[in-house]
ZAZATOR-449118 format. One record per residue (C-alpha): residue number from 1; residue in one letter; x, y, z. Coordinates in steps of 0.2 Angstrom, whole numbers, plus 5000, padded with zeros to 4 digits. Each point is the difference from the previous one (the first is absolute). Example, Ala and Ser with C-alpha at 12.3 -4.5 7.8 and 13.67 -1.06 7.14 Angstrom:
2
   num   residuo   east   north     up
     1         A   5062    4978   5039
     2         S   5006    5017   4997
END
This chain:
318
   num   residuo   east   north     up
     1         M   5000    4999   5000
     2         D   5016    5012   4999
     3         K   5004    5001   4985
     4         F   4995    5019   4997
     5         E   5005    5013   4987
     6         L   5004    5017   5008
     7         V   4991    5015   4989
     8         K   5000    5017   5004
     9         F   4987    5010   5004
    10         T   5000    5019   4998
    11         D   4988    5013   5002
    12         N   5009    5017   5001
    13         N   5013    4998   5018
    14         F   4993    4985   5005
    15         E   5007    4984   4995
    16         I   4997    4982   5005
    17         N   5011    4982   4995
    18         V   4980    4988   4995
    19         R   5003    4983   5000
    20         A   4995    4996   4984
    21         D   4995    4980   4999
    22         I   4996    4997   4981
    23         D   4996    4979   5002
    24         N   4985    5006   5010
    25         D   4996    5018   4991
    26         T   5003    5010   5015
    27         V   5007    5011   5012
    28         W   5004    4998   5017
    29         L   5001    5013   5014
    30         T   5003    5002   5020
    31         Q   4988    5008   5011
    32         K   5015    5011   5002
    33         E   5001    5003   4981
    34         M   4983    5003   4999
    35         A   4999    5014   5013
    36         L   5014    5013   4992
    37         L   4993    4993   4984
    38         F   4983    5011   5006
    39         E   5007    5010   5010
    40         V   4991    4993   5017
    41         S   5002    4991   5015
    42         I   5005    4982   5001
    43         D   4987    4999   5012
    44         N   4984    5005   4988
    45         I   5008    4989   4987
    46         S   5000    4985   5013
    47         L   4982    5005   5001
    48         H   4995    5001   4983
    49         I   5007    4981   4998
    50         K   4988    4994   5016
    51         N   4986    5007   4992
    52         I   5005    4993   4982
    53         L   5003    4982   5005
    54         K   4983    5004   5014
    55         E   4989    5004   4985
    56         N   5005    4985   4989
    57         E   5006    5016   4988
    58         L   5013    4989   4996
    59         D   5007    4983   5009
    60         I   5020    4994   5008
    61         S   5007    4998   4983
    62         S   5001    5015   4999
    63         I   5012    5000   5012
    64         E   5019    4990   5000
    65         E   5014    5002   5011
    66         S   5017    5001   4997
    67         S   5022    5002   5007
    68         V   5006    5016   5000
    69         V   5018    5003   5008
    70         Q   5001    5014   5013
    71         I   5012    5008   5010
    72         E   4997    4997   5019
    73         G   5016    5011   5009
    74         N   5016    4991   4993
    75         R   4993    4985   4993
    76         K   4987    4994   4984
    77         V   4987    4990   5005
    78         N   4987    4991   4989
    79         R   4980    5005   5001
    80         R   4983    4994   4994
    81         I   4992    5013   4995
    82         K   4979    5003   4991
    83         I   5000    5007   4983
    84         Y   4981    5004   4993
    85         N   4998    4997   4978
    86         L   4995    5015   4990
    87         D   4979    4995   5003
    88         M   5006    5005   5019
    89         I   5008    5015   4996
    90         I   4986    5008   4990
    91         S   4986    4995   5012
    92         V   5011    5009   5013
    93         G   5005    5014   4986
    94         Y   4978    4998   4998
    95         R   4998    5005   5020
    96         V   5015    5012   5004
    97         K   4993    5009   4984
    98         S   5016    5003   4994
    99         Q   5005    5008   4980
   100         R   5015    4993   5003
   101         G   4990    4984   5001
   102         I   4995    5003   4982
   103         L   5017    5004   4993
   104         F   5007    4985   5009
   105         R   4988    4986   4992
   106         K   5001    5009   4985
   107         W   5019    4998   5000
   108         A   4998    4982   5004
   109         N   4990    4993   4988
   110         K   5012    5006   4989
   111         I   5015    4995   5008
   112         L   4992    4984   5000
   113         K   4993    5000   4982
   114         E   5019    5005   4995
   115         Y   5006    4985   5009
   116         L   4986    4987   4992
   117         I   5006    5006   4981
   118         Q   5019    5000   5005
   119         G   4998    4984   5007
   120         Y   4990    4992   4986
   121         S   5016    5008   4988
   122         I   5014    4988   5011
   123         N   4989    4985   5001
   124         Q   5000    5002   4981
   125         K   5018    5002   4998
   126         R   5000    4985   5011
   127         I   4990    4988   4990
   128         S   5009    5005   4987
   129         A   5019    4997   5005
   130         L   4993    4986   5006
   131         N   4992    4993   4985
   132         K   5017    5005   4995
   133         T   5009    4988   5009
   134         I   4988    4986   4995
   135         E   5004    5002   4982
   136         I   5020    5003   5000
   137         Q   4996    4984   5012
   138         N   4992    4990   4987
   139         K   5012    5003   4987
   140         M   5013    4995   5009
   141         L   4993    4986   5000
   142         A   4994    4996   4983
   143         S   5019    5006   4997
   144         S   5007    4987   5013
   145         L   5008    5015   5007
   146         N   5010    4993   5016
   147         I   5000    5016   5012
   148         E   4996    5000   5020
   149         Q   4985    5007   5003
   150         E   5011    5013   5013
   151         A   5007    5008   4986
   152         L   4984    5003   4990
   153         V   4992    5006   5015
   154         N   5012    5012   5001
   155         V   4998    5008   4984
   156         I   4983    5000   5004
   157         E   5001    5008   5014
   158         E   5011    5014   4992
   159         Y   4989    5003   4984
   160         T   4986    5001   5008
   161         K   5009    5016   5013
   162         A   5005    5004   4980
   163         L   4979    5003   4994
   164         D   4998    5011   5014
   165         L   5010    5010   4987
   166         L   4984    5001   4988
   167         D   4989    5001   5016
   168         N   5008    5015   5007
   169         Y   4999    4991   5016
   170         D   5019    5001   5002
   171         H   5002    4999   5020
   172         Q   5012    4985   4994
   173         C   5009    5010   4983
   174         L   5010    4992   4987
   175         I   5012    5009   4995
   176         K   5014    5000   4988
   177         P   5018    4997   5009
   178         K   5014    5011   4994
   179         G   5007    4986   4994
   180         N   5021    5001   4993
   181         E   5009    5003   4987
   182         S   5004    4987   4988
   183         I   5017    4994   4992
   184         Y   4995    4986   4988
   185         K   4989    5003   4985
   186         L   4990    4984   4992
   187         T   5002    4999   4982
   188         Y   4992    4989   4986
   189         S   5013    4989   4999
   190         D   5002    4995   5019
   191         C   4981    4998   4999
   192         R   5002    4989   4984
   193         T   5014    4989   5008
   194         I   4991    4997   5016
   195         I   4984    4996   4991
   196         D   5006    4985   4989
   197         S   5010    4992   5018
   198         M   4986    4999   5009
   199         K   4994    4982   5000
   200         F   4983    5003   4993
   201         K   5007    5003   4983
   202         T   5002    4981   4999
   203         T   4981    4994   5004
   204         S   4991    5013   4991
   205         S   5005    5004   4981
   206         V   4994    5021   5002
   207         F   5004    5004   5018
   208         G   5010    5017   4998
   209         V   4995    5002   4981
   210         E   4996    5016   4997
   211         K   4982    5004   4995
   212         E   5005    5016   4988
   213         E   5019    5005   4997
   214         G   5003    5014   5012
   215         K   4989    4996   5013
   216         L   5015    4998   5013
   217         N   5009    5013   4995
   218         G   4987    5013   5001
   219         I   4997    4996   5019
   220         L   5019    5002   5003
   221         A   4998    5017   4991
   222         A   4985    5003   5013
   223         V   5008    4992   5013
   224         Y   5015    5012   4995
   225         Q   4991    5017   4994
   226         N   5007    5018   5002
   227         V   4989    5014   4999
   228         F   5010    5016   4998
   229         G   5014    4993   5004
   230         Q   4994    4994   5018
   231         E   4998    4981   5001
   232         V   4981    4996   5000
   233         Y   5003    4987   5016
   234         P   5015    5005   5008
   235         S   5005    4987   5014
   236         L   5004    4984   4997
   237         E   4986    4991   5008
   238         E   4987    5012   4991
   239         K   5008    4994   4986
   240         A   4999    4981   5007
   241         A   4983    5001   5001
   242         H   4993    5009   4984
   243         L   5010    4985   4992
   244         L   4993    4987   5009
   245         Y   4982    5008   4998
   246         F   5003    5005   4980
   247         L   5006    4981   4998
   248         V   4985    4993   5010
   249         K   4987    5010   4992
   250         D   5006    5005   4983
   251         H   5001    4980   4993
   252         P   5014    5001   4991
   253         F   5001    4984   4998
   254         A   4991    4982   4994
   255         D   5003    4994   5013
   256         G   5010    4998   5018
   257         C   4997    5019   5004
   258         K   4998    4999   5016
   259         R   5014    4989   5005
   260         I   5010    5010   4986
   261         A   4997    5018   5009
   262         A   5004    4993   5020
   263         T   5016    4992   4996
   264         L   5005    5018   4988
   265         F   4995    5009   5016
   266         L   5008    4988   5011
   267         E   5017    5005   4988
   268         F   4998    5018   4998
   269         L   5001    4999   5020
   270         N   5014    4987   4999
   271         K   5009    5011   4987
   272         N   4998    5016   5011
   273         H   5007    4992   5017
   274         A   4982    5002   5007
   275         L   4994    4984   5000
   276         I   5008    4992   5017
   277         K   5003    5011   5016
   278         G   5006    4990   5017
   279         G   5002    4988   4988
   280         K   4983    4998   4999
   281         K   4988    5001   4985
   282         I   4990    5018   4999
   283         I   4986    4991   4993
   284         A   4994    4982   5004
   285         N   4998    4988   4985
   286         D   4980    4999   5007
   287         T   4997    5015   5003
   288         L   5006    5005   4980
   289         V   4989    4988   4993
   290         A   4987    5005   5012
   291         I   5003    5020   4992
   292         T   5003    4994   4982
   293         V   4983    4991   5000
   294         L   4991    5015   5011
   295         T   5007    5011   4986
   296         A   4995    4989   4986
   297         E   4983    5000   5009
   298         S   5000    5020   5003
   299         R   4986    5011   4989
   300         P   5013    5016   4990
   301         E   4990    5012   5012
   302         E   5011    4993   5013
   303         K   5020    5001   4989
   304         D   5004    5013   5015
   305         V   4997    4991   5014
   306         M   5007    4984   4994
   307         I   5013    5010   4998
   308         K   5001    5006   5017
   309         L   4995    4984   5007
   310         I   5018    4991   4990
   311         M   5011    5015   5004
   312         N   4994    4997   5018
   313         F   5004    4982   5001
   314         L   5019    5005   4995
   315         D   4997    5014   5013
   316         K   4998    4988   5014
   317         G   5013    4986   4997
   318         K   5015    5011   5002
END
């Protein structure tokens, strides 16, 4: 019963913290707080509450108990106090004929409506994230990919936080790390050497075969592009994230896009001396698989979020 959101009610110079109970669509105040709100004595408030209950206008369901920590002398003491819901607050307000009571009622209803709408939006976002989790798990099962559940959950949690950027619920805002300078430039020749040496080449005649001539070169050009002498993606982390994203989403190969993307991503990090830190890979294999699949399943409008997500995983691993 003590899971409340504290919301401040103000009226000119008066202000008071109100317990908003979103689950029960109400707010709660103590007798002392009602006395301050309606500018009457606590005895007056207590008398009105007794009469409201006696006349069966409301029943005891309008009253609950809440824990509060009070300072008594030099020690903190946990006390149980009675609190009263919006129905009781409004009824008392009518009886004391308080103009502020009318303002409070309108304010409380507005606050509860806003929380209801926001709660619906957040729940829809969580449902969407859950559906994305199930979708990715199914894709992995279908692809016979071996991945630890913990790694998938970790990626999905970060993805859910990243969705906050889209919905402007940025309490856990995912920002783009500053990153480091790259010292190695991945070339078309390097890519072809790596692709041609991959074991999957022996199991598929079209593995690593470009769908269109120049597709791979176009992706590399996009990663290293300049505008007015300035790199569009200056840090190695930003280059790495875009390399992975473009290789997955642009489907440059007839077969093996995700596997090639992950391999070239690791090679790029390795040649930039950014893959191993403290004797450990900065991004675990399972995490990379999950991110690669998530990138493949992401919508085009989520590109910026996915790039930041990949960069944050690289930054976390340092």
